[in-house]
The first five atom37 places (N, CA, C, CB, O) and aatype in JSON, in Angstrom:
{
  "aatype": [12, 14, 0, 13, 2, 10, 14, 3, 10, 8, 3, 0, 2, 1, 15, 9, 16, 14, 2, 5, 18, 5, 7, 11, 19, 17, 10, 10, 2, 19, 17, 0, 15, 17, 4, 19, 0, 4, 1, 5, 6, 8, 3, 12, 10, 10, 0, 10, 15, 11, 2, 5, 15, 0, 15, 10, 9, 7, 10, 2, 18, 11, 3, 2, 2, 19, 0, 0, 5, 5, 17, 10, 19, 3, 12, 7, 7, 2, 14, 18, 5, 18, 15, 0, 19, 3, 5, 16, 7, 9, 16, 7, 9, 3, 10, 7, 9, 18, 7, 19, 14, 6, 16, 13, 9, 9, 3, 11, 2, 7, 11, 9, 0, 18, 1, 18, 16, 7, 0, 10, 2, 14, 6, 3, 18, 5, 2, 11, 10, 10, 14, 10, 9, 6, 11, 10, 6, 2, 6],
  "atom_mask": [
    [1, 1, 1, 1, 1],
    [1, 1, 1, 1, 1],
    [1, 1, 1, 1, 1],
    [1, 1, 1, 1, 1],
    [1, 1, 1, 1, 1],
    [1, 1, 1, 1, 1],
    [1, 1, 1, 1, 1],
    [1, 1, 1, 1, 1],
    [1, 1, 1, 1, 1],
    [1, 1, 1, 1, 1],
    [1, 1, 1, 1, 1],
    [1, 1, 1, 1, 1],
    [1, 1, 1, 1, 1],
    [1, 1, 1, 1, 1],
    [1, 1, 1, 1, 1],
    [1, 1, 1, 1, 1],
    [1, 1, 1, 1, 1],
    [1, 1, 1, 1, 1],
    [1, 1, 1, 1, 1],
    [1, 1, 1, 1, 1],
    [1, 1, 1, 1, 1],
    [1, 1, 1, 1, 1],
    [1, 1, 1, 0, 1],
    [1, 1, 1, 1, 1],
    [1, 1, 1, 1, 1],
    [1, 1, 1, 1, 1],
    [1, 1, 1, 1, 1],
    [1, 1, 1, 1, 1],
    [1, 1, 1, 1, 1],
    [1, 1, 1, 1, 1],
    [1, 1, 1, 1, 1],
    [1, 1, 1, 1, 1],
    [1, 1, 1, 1, 1],
    [1, 1, 1, 1, 1],
    [1, 1, 1, 1, 1],
    [1, 1, 1, 1, 1],
    [1, 1, 1, 1, 1],
    [1, 1, 1, 1, 1],
    [1, 1, 1, 1, 1],
    [1, 1, 1, 1, 1],
    [1, 1, 1, 1, 1],
    [1, 1, 1, 1, 1],
    [1, 1, 1, 1, 1],
    [1, 1, 1, 1, 1],
    [1, 1, 1, 1, 1],
    [1, 1, 1, 1, 1],
    [1, 1, 1, 1, 1],
    [1, 1, 1, 1, 1],
    [1, 1, 1, 1, 1],
    [1, 1, 1, 1, 1],
    [1, 1, 1, 1, 1],
    [1, 1, 1, 1, 1],
    [1, 1, 1, 1, 1],
    [1, 1, 1, 1, 1],
    [1, 1, 1, 1, 1],
    [1, 1, 1, 1, 1],
    [1, 1, 1, 1, 1],
    [1, 1, 1, 0, 1],
    [1, 1, 1, 1, 1],
    [1, 1, 1, 1, 1],
    [1, 1, 1, 1, 1],
    [1, 1, 1, 1, 1],
    [1, 1, 1, 1, 1],
    [1, 1, 1, 1, 1],
    [1, 1, 1, 1, 1],
    [1, 1, 1, 1, 1],
    [1, 1, 1, 1, 1],
    [1, 1, 1, 1, 1],
    [1, 1, 1, 1, 1],
    [1, 1, 1, 1, 1],
    [1, 1, 1, 1, 1],
    [1, 1, 1, 1, 1],
    [1, 1, 1, 1, 1],
    [1, 1, 1, 1, 1],
    [1, 1, 1, 1, 1],
    [1, 1, 1, 0, 1],
    [1, 1, 1, 0, 1],
    [1, 1, 1, 1, 1],
    [1, 1, 1, 1, 1],
    [1, 1, 1, 1, 1],
    [1, 1, 1, 1, 1],
    [1, 1, 1, 1, 1],
    [1, 1, 1, 1, 1],
    [1, 1, 1, 1, 1],
    [1, 1, 1, 1, 1],
    [1, 1, 1, 1, 1],
    [1, 1, 1, 1, 1],
    [1, 1, 1, 1, 1],
    [1, 1, 1, 0, 1],
    [1, 1, 1, 1, 1],
    [1, 1, 1, 1, 1],
    [1, 1, 1, 0, 1],
    [1, 1, 1, 1, 1],
    [1, 1, 1, 1, 1],
    [1, 1, 1, 1, 1],
    [1, 1, 1, 0, 1],
    [1, 1, 1, 1, 1],
    [1, 1, 1, 1, 1],
    [1, 1, 1, 0, 1],
    [1, 1, 1, 1, 1],
    [1, 1, 1, 1, 1],
    [1, 1, 1, 1, 1],
    [1, 1, 1, 1, 1],
    [1, 1, 1, 1, 1],
    [1, 1, 1, 1, 1],
    [1, 1, 1, 1, 1],
    [1, 1, 1, 1, 1],
    [1, 1, 1, 1, 1],
    [1, 1, 1, 1, 1],
    [1, 1, 1, 0, 1],
    [1, 1, 1, 1, 1],
    [1, 1, 1, 1, 1],
    [1, 1, 1, 1, 1],
    [1, 1, 1, 1, 1],
    [1, 1, 1, 1, 1],
    [1, 1, 1, 1, 1],
    [1, 1, 1, 1, 1],
    [1, 1, 1, 0, 1],
    [1, 1, 1, 1, 1],
    [1, 1, 1, 1, 1],
    [1, 1, 1, 1, 1],
    [1, 1, 1, 1, 1],
    [1, 1, 1, 1, 1],
    [1, 1, 1, 1, 1],
    [1, 1, 1, 1, 1],
    [1, 1, 1, 1, 1],
    [1, 1, 1, 1, 1],
    [1, 1, 1, 1, 1],
    [1, 1, 1, 1, 1],
    [1, 1, 1, 1, 1],
    [1, 1, 1, 1, 1],
    [1, 1, 1, 1, 1],
    [1, 1, 1, 1, 1],
    [1, 1, 1, 1, 1],
    [1, 1, 1, 1, 1],
    [1, 1, 1, 1, 1],
    [1, 1, 1, 1, 1],
    [1, 1, 1, 1, 1],
    [1, 1, 1, 1, 1]
  ],
  "atom_positions": [
    [[76.77, 115.77, 73.24], [76.36, 115.07, 72.04], [75.15, 115.8, 71.46], [76.03, 113.57, 72.33], [74.16, 116.0, 72.17]],
    [[75.22, 116.19, 70.2], [74.06, 116.86, 69.62], [72.86, 115.91, 69.54], [74.4, 117.4, 68.24], [73.0, 114.71, 69.32]],
    [[71.7, 116.47, 69.7], [70.47, 115.69, 69.59], [70.25, 115.33, 68.12], [69.25, 116.47, 70.16], [70.49, 116.13, 67.22]],
    [[69.77, 114.11, 67.9], [69.34, 113.7, 66.57], [68.29, 112.62, 66.7], [70.54, 113.21, 65.71], [68.2, 111.94, 67.73]],
    [[67.52, 112.46, 65.66], [66.53, 111.4, 65.57], [66.55, 110.94, 64.12], [65.07, 111.88, 66.03], [65.94, 111.56, 63.25]],
    [[67.27, 109.85, 63.88], [67.5, 109.4, 62.51], [67.01, 107.97, 62.32], [68.99, 109.49, 62.17], [66.98, 107.19, 63.27]],
    [[66.63, 107.62, 61.1], [66.21, 106.25, 60.83], [67.41, 105.29, 60.82], [65.46, 106.17, 59.48], [68.54, 105.68, 60.54]],
    [[67.13, 104.04, 61.14], [68.14, 103.0, 61.1], [68.33, 102.54, 59.65], [67.75, 101.8, 62.01], [67.37, 102.44, 58.89]],
    [[69.56, 102.26, 59.28], [69.88, 101.83, 57.93], [69.13, 100.57, 57.52], [71.37, 101.6, 57.8], [68.75, 100.42, 56.36]],
    [[68.92, 99.66, 58.45], [68.31, 98.38, 58.12], [66.82, 98.32, 58.43], [69.01, 97.28, 58.86], [66.14, 97.35, 58.06]],
    [[66.3, 99.34, 59.1], [64.87, 99.38, 59.43], [64.44, 100.84, 59.54], [64.57, 98.59, 60.76], [64.57, 101.44, 60.6]],
    [[63.94, 101.39, 58.46], [63.57, 102.82, 58.41], [62.48, 103.18, 59.4], [63.12, 103.18, 57.01], [62.27, 104.35, 59.69]],
    [[61.78, 102.18, 59.93], [60.74, 102.44, 60.93], [61.31, 102.58, 62.34], [59.7, 101.32, 60.91], [60.61, 103.0, 63.25]],
    [[62.58, 102.24, 62.51], [63.24, 102.35, 63.81], [64.01, 103.67, 63.85], [64.19, 101.14, 64.07], [64.8, 103.97, 62.96]],
    [[63.77, 104.45, 64.89], [64.5, 105.71, 65.08], [65.66, 105.48, 66.03], [63.56, 106.81, 65.62], [65.56, 104.71, 66.99]],
    [[66.75, 106.16, 65.75], [67.93, 106.11, 66.62], [68.18, 107.5, 67.16], [69.18, 105.57, 65.84], [68.27, 108.48, 66.42]],
    [[68.29, 107.58, 68.48], [68.58, 108.84, 69.15], [69.66, 108.61, 70.19], [67.29, 109.44, 69.8], [69.79, 107.49, 70.7]],
    [[70.44, 109.62, 70.54], [71.43, 109.47, 71.61], [70.79, 109.14, 72.95], [72.25, 110.74, 71.74], [71.42, 108.5, 73.79]],
    [[69.54, 109.55, 73.17], [68.87, 109.3, 74.45], [68.73, 107.8, 74.74], [67.49, 109.94, 74.45], [68.63, 107.41, 75.9]],
    [[68.74, 106.97, 73.71], [68.62, 105.53, 73.9], [69.81, 104.97, 74.68], [68.52, 104.83, 72.55], [69.72, 103.88, 75.26]],
    [[70.91, 105.68, 74.7], [72.14, 105.2, 75.31], [72.49, 105.95, 76.6], [73.29, 105.31, 74.33], [73.58, 105.79, 77.14]],
    [[71.56, 106.75, 77.08], [71.76, 107.47, 78.32], [72.08, 106.47, 79.43], [70.51, 108.34, 78.69], [71.4, 105.45, 79.56]],
    [[73.1, 106.75, 80.2], [73.51, 105.85, 81.28], [74.49, 104.78, 80.83], [0.0, 0.0, 0.0], [74.89, 103.93, 81.63]],
    [[74.88, 104.81, 79.54], [75.82, 103.82, 79.0], [76.96, 104.55, 78.29], [75.09, 102.84, 78.02], [76.79, 105.66, 77.79]],
    [[78.1, 103.91, 78.26], [79.21, 104.37, 77.44], [79.03, 103.72, 76.07], [80.63, 104.02, 78.09], [78.79, 102.52, 75.98]],
    [[79.15, 104.52, 75.01], [78.99, 103.96, 73.67], [79.9, 104.65, 72.68], [77.54, 104.07, 73.22], [80.41, 105.74, 72.93]],
    [[80.08, 104.01, 71.55], [80.92, 104.54, 70.47], [80.04, 104.89, 69.28], [82.01, 103.52, 70.06], [79.13, 104.15, 68.93]],
    [[80.32, 106.02, 68.68], [79.65, 106.43, 67.44], [80.71, 106.5, 66.36], [78.9, 107.8, 67.61], [81.65, 107.29, 66.45]],
    [[80.56, 105.67, 65.33], [81.51, 105.63, 64.23], [80.85, 106.19, 62.98], [82.03, 104.19, 63.99], [79.84, 105.66, 62.51]],
    [[81.4, 107.26, 62.44], [80.88, 107.9, 61.23], [81.55, 107.21, 60.03], [81.16, 109.46, 61.23], [82.78, 107.15, 59.94]],
    [[80.72, 106.7, 59.12], [81.23, 105.92, 57.99], [80.36, 106.13, 56.75], [81.29, 104.42, 58.35], [79.27, 106.7, 56.83]],
    [[80.88, 105.66, 55.62], [80.13, 105.72, 54.35], [80.69, 104.69, 53.38], [80.19, 107.15, 53.73], [81.87, 104.33, 53.45]],
    [[79.85, 104.23, 52.49], [80.3, 103.24, 51.5], [81.29, 103.84, 50.51], [79.09, 102.67, 50.74], [82.1, 103.11, 49.92]],
    [[81.25, 105.14, 50.32], [82.16, 105.81, 49.37], [83.5, 106.18, 50.02], [81.49, 107.06, 48.8], [84.38, 106.72, 49.35]],
    [[83.64, 105.9, 51.29], [84.82, 106.29, 52.07], [85.93, 105.24, 51.94], [84.45, 106.49, 53.55], [85.77, 104.11, 52.38]],
    [[87.05, 105.62, 51.34], [88.17, 104.7, 51.16], [88.78, 104.32, 52.51], [89.24, 105.34, 50.26], [89.07, 103.15, 52.74]],
    [[88.97, 105.28, 53.4], [89.58, 105.0, 54.7], [88.7, 104.1, 55.57], [89.87, 106.3, 55.43], [89.2, 103.4, 56.45]],
    [[87.39, 104.11, 55.33], [86.49, 103.25, 56.09], [86.8, 101.77, 55.85], [85.02, 103.55, 55.72], [86.58, 100.93, 56.72]],
    [[87.31, 101.48, 54.66], [87.7, 100.1, 54.34], [88.85, 99.65, 55.24], [88.11, 99.98, 52.86], [88.91, 98.49, 55.65]],
    [[89.75, 100.58, 55.55], [90.92, 100.26, 56.36], [90.55, 99.87, 57.78], [91.87, 101.43, 56.38], [91.24, 99.04, 58.37]],
    [[89.51, 100.44, 58.33], [89.16, 100.18, 59.72], [88.07, 99.12, 59.89], [88.73, 101.45, 60.38], [87.78, 98.72, 61.02]],
    [[87.47, 98.67, 58.8], [86.29, 97.81, 58.92], [86.57, 96.49, 59.64], [85.73, 97.53, 57.56], [85.8, 96.08, 60.51]],
    [[87.66, 95.81, 59.28], [87.98, 94.54, 59.96], [88.16, 94.76, 61.45], [89.24, 93.92, 59.36], [87.75, 93.93, 62.26]],
    [[88.78, 95.86, 61.81], [88.98, 96.16, 63.21], [87.65, 96.38, 63.92], [89.87, 97.38, 63.37], [87.45, 95.93, 65.05]],
    [[86.73, 97.08, 63.25], [85.41, 97.31, 63.84], [84.64, 96.0, 63.99], [84.61, 98.3, 62.97], [83.92, 95.82, 64.97]],
    [[84.79, 95.1, 63.04], [84.14, 93.79, 63.15], [84.65, 93.05, 64.38], [84.38, 92.94, 61.88], [83.86, 92.48, 65.14]],
    [[85.96, 93.05, 64.58], [86.55, 92.39, 65.75], [86.11, 93.09, 67.03], [88.08, 92.38, 65.65], [85.79, 92.43, 68.02]],
    [[86.1, 94.39, 67.0], [85.71, 95.19, 68.16], [84.27, 94.89, 68.56], [85.89, 96.69, 67.88], [83.96, 94.8, 69.75]],
    [[83.39, 94.75, 67.58], [81.97, 94.53, 67.88], [81.74, 93.2, 68.58], [81.15, 94.6, 66.6], [80.74, 93.03, 69.28]],
    [[82.64, 92.25, 68.4], [82.5, 90.94, 69.04], [83.06, 90.93, 70.46], [83.2, 89.88, 68.2], [82.64, 90.11, 71.28]],
    [[83.99, 91.83, 70.74], [84.7, 91.79, 72.02], [84.5, 93.03, 72.87], [86.15, 91.6, 71.78], [85.17, 93.18, 73.89]],
    [[83.62, 93.91, 72.49], [83.47, 95.2, 73.15], [82.2, 95.23, 73.98], [83.46, 96.33, 72.13], [81.13, 94.82, 73.53]],
    [[82.32, 95.73, 75.2], [81.13, 95.85, 76.04], [80.31, 97.09, 75.67], [81.53, 95.91, 77.52], [79.08, 97.08, 75.77]],
    [[80.98, 98.16, 75.25], [80.27, 99.38, 74.86], [79.62, 99.18, 73.49], [81.24, 100.6, 74.84], [80.22, 98.55, 72.61]],
    [[78.43, 99.71, 73.3], [77.73, 99.6, 72.02], [78.46, 100.38, 70.94], [76.29, 100.1, 72.16], [78.94, 101.48, 71.18]],
    [[78.54, 99.8, 69.76], [79.11, 100.47, 68.59], [77.95, 100.84, 67.68], [80.16, 99.56, 67.85], [77.29, 99.97, 67.11]],
    [[77.71, 102.14, 67.54], [76.64, 102.66, 66.71], [77.27, 103.34, 65.5], [75.72, 103.66, 67.51], [78.24, 104.09, 65.64]],
    [[76.73, 103.09, 64.34], [77.24, 103.73, 63.13], [76.42, 104.97, 62.8], [0.0, 0.0, 0.0], [75.24, 105.07, 63.13]],
    [[77.06, 105.91, 62.16], [76.39, 107.06, 61.58], [76.77, 107.05, 60.1], [76.79, 108.43, 62.29], [77.86, 107.49, 59.73]],
    [[75.87, 106.55, 59.27], [76.12, 106.45, 57.84], [75.92, 107.83, 57.24], [75.18, 105.39, 57.16], [74.8, 108.36, 57.22]],
    [[77.01, 108.41, 56.75], [77.08, 109.82, 56.4], [76.96, 110.07, 54.89], [78.37, 110.41, 56.91], [77.78, 109.58, 54.11]],
    [[75.94, 110.82, 54.5], [75.75, 111.25, 53.11], [75.92, 110.11, 52.11], [76.73, 112.37, 52.77], [76.72, 110.19, 51.18]],
    [[75.16, 109.05, 52.34], [75.33, 107.83, 51.57], [73.99, 107.4, 50.99], [75.93, 106.71, 52.44], [72.94, 107.9, 51.38]],
    [[74.04, 106.47, 50.08], [72.86, 105.83, 49.53], [72.6, 104.58, 50.35], [73.05, 105.49, 48.01], [73.5, 103.77, 50.55]],
    [[71.36, 104.39, 50.83], [71.05, 103.26, 51.71], [71.39, 101.91, 51.08], [69.59, 103.3, 52.09], [71.97, 101.05, 51.74]],
    [[71.03, 101.72, 49.84], [71.28, 100.44, 49.18], [72.79, 100.21, 49.06], [70.62, 100.4, 47.78], [73.27, 99.11, 49.33]],
    [[73.53, 101.23, 48.67], [74.98, 101.12, 48.56], [75.61, 100.82, 49.92], [75.58, 102.41, 47.97], [76.54, 100.01, 50.01]],
    [[75.12, 101.47, 50.97], [75.66, 101.26, 52.31], [75.39, 99.84, 52.79], [75.05, 102.28, 53.3], [76.28, 99.19, 53.34]],
    [[74.18, 99.35, 52.58], [73.84, 97.98, 52.99], [74.7, 96.96, 52.23], [72.34, 97.7, 52.76], [75.19, 96.0, 52.82]],
    [[74.86, 97.18, 50.94], [75.66, 96.25, 50.13], [77.13, 96.32, 50.52], [75.5, 96.57, 48.63], [77.81, 95.3, 50.52]],
    [[77.62, 97.5, 50.85], [79.01, 97.67, 51.28], [79.28, 96.83, 52.52], [79.32, 99.16, 51.55], [80.33, 96.19, 52.62]],
    [[78.36, 96.84, 53.48], [78.53, 96.04, 54.69], [78.61, 94.56, 54.36], [77.38, 96.3, 55.68], [79.41, 93.83, 54.94]],
    [[77.77, 94.1, 53.43], [77.82, 92.7, 53.0], [79.16, 92.41, 52.33], [76.64, 92.38, 52.03], [79.82, 91.43, 52.66]],
    [[79.56, 93.27, 51.4], [80.8, 93.08, 50.66], [82.03, 93.12, 51.56], [80.93, 94.14, 49.58], [83.04, 92.47, 51.28]],
    [[81.95, 93.88, 52.64], [83.09, 94.04, 53.56], [83.14, 92.96, 54.63], [83.04, 95.4, 54.22], [84.03, 92.98, 55.48]],
    [[82.22, 92.02, 54.59], [82.3, 90.89, 55.5], [81.39, 90.94, 56.71], [0.0, 0.0, 0.0], [81.44, 90.06, 57.56]],
    [[80.54, 91.97, 56.79], [79.58, 92.0, 57.88], [79.34, 93.38, 58.43], [0.0, 0.0, 0.0], [80.0, 94.36, 58.07]],
    [[78.37, 93.42, 59.33], [77.94, 94.67, 59.94], [78.41, 94.72, 61.39], [76.39, 94.82, 59.86], [77.92, 93.96, 62.22]],
    [[79.36, 95.6, 61.71], [79.85, 95.67, 63.09], [78.96, 96.48, 64.02], [81.22, 96.26, 63.09], [79.17, 96.48, 65.24]],
    [[77.97, 97.17, 63.47], [77.18, 98.12, 64.25], [75.94, 97.49, 64.87], [76.77, 99.28, 63.38], [75.26, 96.68, 64.24]],
    [[75.67, 97.87, 66.11], [74.41, 97.46, 66.73], [73.27, 98.06, 65.93], [74.35, 97.9, 68.24], [72.29, 97.39, 65.62]],
    [[73.41, 99.34, 65.61], [72.51, 100.06, 64.72], [73.35, 101.03, 63.92], [71.37, 100.8, 65.51], [74.45, 101.39, 64.33]],
    [[72.83, 101.45, 62.79], [73.51, 102.47, 62.01], [72.49, 103.51, 61.59], [74.22, 101.84, 60.77], [71.59, 103.24, 60.78]],
    [[72.63, 104.7, 62.15], [71.73, 105.81, 61.84], [72.07, 106.38, 60.47], [71.82, 106.91, 62.93], [73.24, 106.46, 60.1]],
    [[71.06, 106.77, 59.73], [71.25, 107.3, 58.38], [71.22, 108.82, 58.43], [70.16, 106.76, 57.4], [70.2, 109.42, 58.8]],
    [[72.34, 109.45, 58.05], [72.47, 110.91, 58.0], [72.66, 111.32, 56.54], [73.67, 111.41, 58.9], [73.74, 111.76, 56.15]],
    [[71.62, 111.16, 55.74], [71.74, 111.44, 54.31], [72.02, 112.91, 54.01], [70.48, 111.01, 53.59], [72.73, 113.21, 53.05]],
    [[71.48, 113.81, 54.8], [71.69, 115.24, 54.53], [73.02, 115.74, 55.07], [70.56, 116.05, 55.14], [73.51, 116.78, 54.63]],
    [[73.6, 115.02, 56.02], [74.85, 115.45, 56.63], [74.69, 116.42, 57.78], [0.0, 0.0, 0.0], [75.68, 116.89, 58.33]],
    [[73.46, 116.74, 58.15], [73.23, 117.73, 59.21], [73.76, 117.25, 60.56], [71.73, 118.05, 59.32], [74.36, 118.02, 61.3]],
    [[73.54, 115.98, 60.87], [74.05, 115.47, 62.14], [75.57, 115.49, 62.15], [73.54, 114.03, 62.4], [76.19, 115.82, 63.16]],
    [[76.17, 115.14, 61.03], [77.63, 115.22, 60.91], [78.14, 116.64, 61.13], [0.0, 0.0, 0.0], [79.15, 116.85, 61.79]],
    [[77.43, 117.6, 60.57], [77.8, 119.01, 60.77], [77.66, 119.38, 62.24], [76.91, 119.95, 59.89], [78.53, 120.05, 62.8]],
    [[76.56, 118.93, 62.86], [76.36, 119.21, 64.29], [77.47, 118.6, 65.15], [75.0, 118.68, 64.74], [77.83, 119.15, 66.18]],
    [[77.99, 117.45, 64.71], [79.11, 116.82, 65.42], [80.43, 117.5, 65.13], [79.19, 115.35, 65.05], [81.41, 117.31, 65.85]],
    [[80.47, 118.28, 64.06], [81.69, 118.96, 63.67], [82.71, 118.04, 63.01], [0.0, 0.0, 0.0], [83.91, 118.26, 63.12]],
    [[82.22, 117.0, 62.32], [83.17, 116.07, 61.72], [83.99, 116.77, 60.64], [82.43, 114.86, 61.14], [83.52, 117.66, 59.94]],
    [[85.23, 116.31, 60.53], [86.15, 116.83, 59.51], [86.04, 116.01, 58.23], [87.6, 116.82, 60.02], [86.23, 116.52, 57.13]],
    [[85.72, 114.76, 58.41], [85.65, 113.83, 57.28], [85.25, 112.47, 57.81], [0.0, 0.0, 0.0], [84.88, 112.33, 58.97]],
    [[85.31, 111.51, 56.95], [84.9, 110.16, 57.3], [86.11, 109.26, 57.11], [83.68, 109.68, 56.43], [86.79, 109.38, 56.1]],
    [[86.41, 108.37, 58.03], [85.69, 108.03, 59.25], [86.14, 108.87, 60.45], [85.87, 106.56, 59.56], [87.24, 109.42, 60.48]],
    [[85.27, 108.93, 61.42], [85.58, 109.49, 62.73], [84.85, 108.64, 63.76], [85.16, 111.0, 62.84], [83.78, 108.1, 63.49]],
    [[85.44, 108.53, 64.93], [84.84, 107.73, 66.0], [84.81, 108.57, 67.27], [85.63, 106.41, 66.23], [85.8, 109.2, 67.64]],
    [[83.65, 108.56, 67.92], [83.45, 109.32, 69.15], [83.15, 108.35, 70.29], [82.3, 110.34, 68.99], [82.42, 107.38, 70.12]],
    [[83.73, 108.63, 71.46], [83.35, 107.92, 72.67], [82.37, 108.84, 73.4], [84.61, 107.55, 73.58], [82.68, 110.0, 73.66]],
    [[81.21, 108.3, 73.72], [80.17, 109.07, 74.4], [80.05, 108.52, 75.82], [78.79, 108.99, 73.63], [79.92, 107.31, 76.01]],
    [[80.08, 109.4, 76.82], [80.0, 108.94, 78.21], [78.56, 108.67, 78.65], [80.64, 109.97, 79.14], [77.62, 108.86, 77.87]],
    [[78.4, 108.23, 79.87], [77.08, 107.86, 80.39], [76.11, 109.03, 80.47], [77.22, 107.25, 81.76], [74.9, 108.84, 80.52]],
    [[76.64, 110.25, 80.48], [75.81, 111.45, 80.53], [75.49, 112.0, 79.15], [76.49, 112.51, 81.35], [74.85, 113.05, 79.04]],
    [[75.92, 111.3, 78.11], [75.64, 111.75, 76.75], [76.59, 112.82, 76.25], [0.0, 0.0, 0.0], [76.27, 113.54, 75.3]],
    [[77.76, 112.92, 76.88], [78.75, 113.92, 76.44], [79.86, 113.22, 75.67], [79.33, 114.69, 77.66], [80.25, 112.09, 75.97]],
    [[80.37, 113.92, 74.67], [81.49, 113.39, 73.9], [82.73, 113.46, 74.78], [81.69, 114.18, 72.55], [83.16, 114.54, 75.19]],
    [[83.3, 112.29, 75.06], [84.48, 112.22, 75.92], [85.77, 112.19, 75.1], [84.4, 110.98, 76.81], [86.82, 112.58, 75.59]],
    [[85.68, 111.73, 73.85], [86.87, 111.62, 73.01], [86.44, 111.55, 71.55], [87.71, 110.37, 73.39], [85.39, 111.01, 71.21]],
    [[87.28, 112.13, 70.72], [87.03, 112.12, 69.28], [88.29, 111.61, 68.59], [86.64, 113.55, 68.76], [89.38, 112.13, 68.8]],
    [[88.12, 110.59, 67.76], [89.22, 110.02, 67.0], [88.95, 110.28, 65.53], [89.38, 108.48, 67.29], [87.92, 109.85, 65.0]],
    [[89.85, 110.97, 64.88], [89.69, 111.32, 63.47], [90.54, 110.38, 62.62], [90.09, 112.8, 63.21], [91.72, 110.16, 62.89]],
    [[89.92, 109.83, 61.58], [90.61, 108.94, 60.67], [90.26, 107.49, 60.94], [0.0, 0.0, 0.0], [89.43, 107.18, 61.79]],
    [[90.91, 106.6, 60.18], [90.64, 105.17, 60.3], [91.22, 104.65, 61.61], [91.25, 104.39, 59.1], [92.41, 104.78, 61.88]],
    [[90.37, 104.07, 62.41], [90.77, 103.51, 63.7], [91.63, 102.27, 63.47], [89.53, 103.16, 64.56], [91.32, 101.43, 62.62]],
    [[92.71, 102.17, 64.23], [93.58, 101.0, 64.1], [93.72, 100.32, 65.46], [94.98, 101.41, 63.56], [93.46, 100.94, 66.49]],
    [[94.12, 99.05, 65.47], [94.18, 98.31, 66.74], [95.07, 98.95, 67.8], [94.66, 96.91, 66.47], [94.73, 98.96, 68.98]],
    [[96.2, 99.49, 67.39], [97.13, 100.1, 68.35], [96.5, 101.3, 69.05], [98.42, 100.52, 67.65], [96.55, 101.41, 70.28]],
    [[95.92, 102.21, 68.28], [95.28, 103.38, 68.88], [94.06, 102.98, 69.71], [94.87, 104.37, 67.8], [93.78, 103.59, 70.75]],
    [[93.34, 101.97, 69.26], [92.19, 101.51, 70.03], [92.66, 101.02, 71.41], [91.43, 100.4, 69.28], [92.11, 101.42, 72.43]],
    [[93.67, 100.16, 71.42], [94.18, 99.58, 72.67], [94.79, 100.64, 73.58], [95.21, 98.51, 72.38], [94.59, 100.6, 74.8]],
    [[95.53, 101.57, 73.02], [96.28, 102.54, 73.82], [95.54, 103.82, 74.15], [97.53, 102.88, 73.13], [95.82, 104.45, 75.17]],
    [[94.61, 104.22, 73.31], [93.91, 105.49, 73.52], [92.44, 105.32, 73.9], [94.01, 106.34, 72.28], [91.99, 105.87, 74.9]],
    [[91.71, 104.56, 73.1], [90.27, 104.46, 73.32], [89.88, 103.52, 74.45], [89.59, 104.02, 72.06], [89.1, 103.88, 75.32]],
    [[90.42, 102.31, 74.43], [90.03, 101.31, 75.41], [90.25, 101.76, 76.86], [90.78, 100.04, 75.16], [89.36, 101.58, 77.68]],
    [[91.42, 102.33, 77.2], [91.58, 102.78, 78.58], [90.52, 103.82, 79.0], [92.96, 103.36, 78.77], [90.04, 103.81, 80.14]],
    [[90.16, 104.71, 78.1], [89.14, 105.72, 78.39], [87.77, 105.07, 78.53], [89.11, 106.79, 77.29], [87.01, 105.41, 79.43]],
    [[87.45, 104.14, 77.64], [86.16, 103.44, 77.71], [86.05, 102.74, 79.07], [86.02, 102.41, 76.54], [85.03, 102.85, 79.74]],
    [[87.08, 102.03, 79.46], [87.07, 101.3, 80.74], [86.93, 102.25, 81.91], [88.34, 100.46, 80.89], [86.2, 101.96, 82.86]],
    [[87.62, 103.37, 81.86], [87.53, 104.37, 82.92], [86.1, 104.91, 83.02], [88.53, 105.53, 82.67], [85.53, 105.0, 84.11]],
    [[85.52, 105.27, 81.89], [84.17, 105.83, 81.86], [83.13, 104.8, 82.32], [83.82, 106.33, 80.45], [82.17, 105.16, 83.0]],
    [[83.32, 103.54, 81.96], [82.38, 102.51, 82.38], [82.38, 102.29, 83.88], [82.69, 101.21, 81.67], [81.38, 101.88, 84.46]],
    [[83.53, 102.57, 84.51], [83.66, 102.35, 85.95], [83.31, 103.58, 86.77], [85.05, 101.92, 86.27], [83.37, 103.52, 88.0]],
    [[82.96, 104.66, 86.14], [82.59, 105.89, 86.87], [81.16, 105.84, 87.32], [82.83, 107.14, 86.01], [80.67, 106.78, 87.95]]
  ]
}
């Protein structure tokens, strides 16, 4: 996982770094208010955030903070424990993202264990991501 130190979307005084999650399995979801496909996965992320043991962290990519905050309200809520602001896109470049949305599973050692490109759907979550998350949590 590339190192980053980014402000939180809802509290610019709070810094978000991957080191905060060392020793934990967590998900990083790259999203933006201008992203059409992000709308497709949002309800699923809301449900996931209520039933998931692993932390769901957002990476708000090349977005306007006010637009991003309003988008979360308009979409029915904020599924993220925190959402790091990547206005320049440098962290996204360091992650090698192809586009938005993308979701990464990060293991307890801070390594990317899996990368999911595109809008996450319940079937792929249940069949691809969840088994890996459970395996990593038990290691």
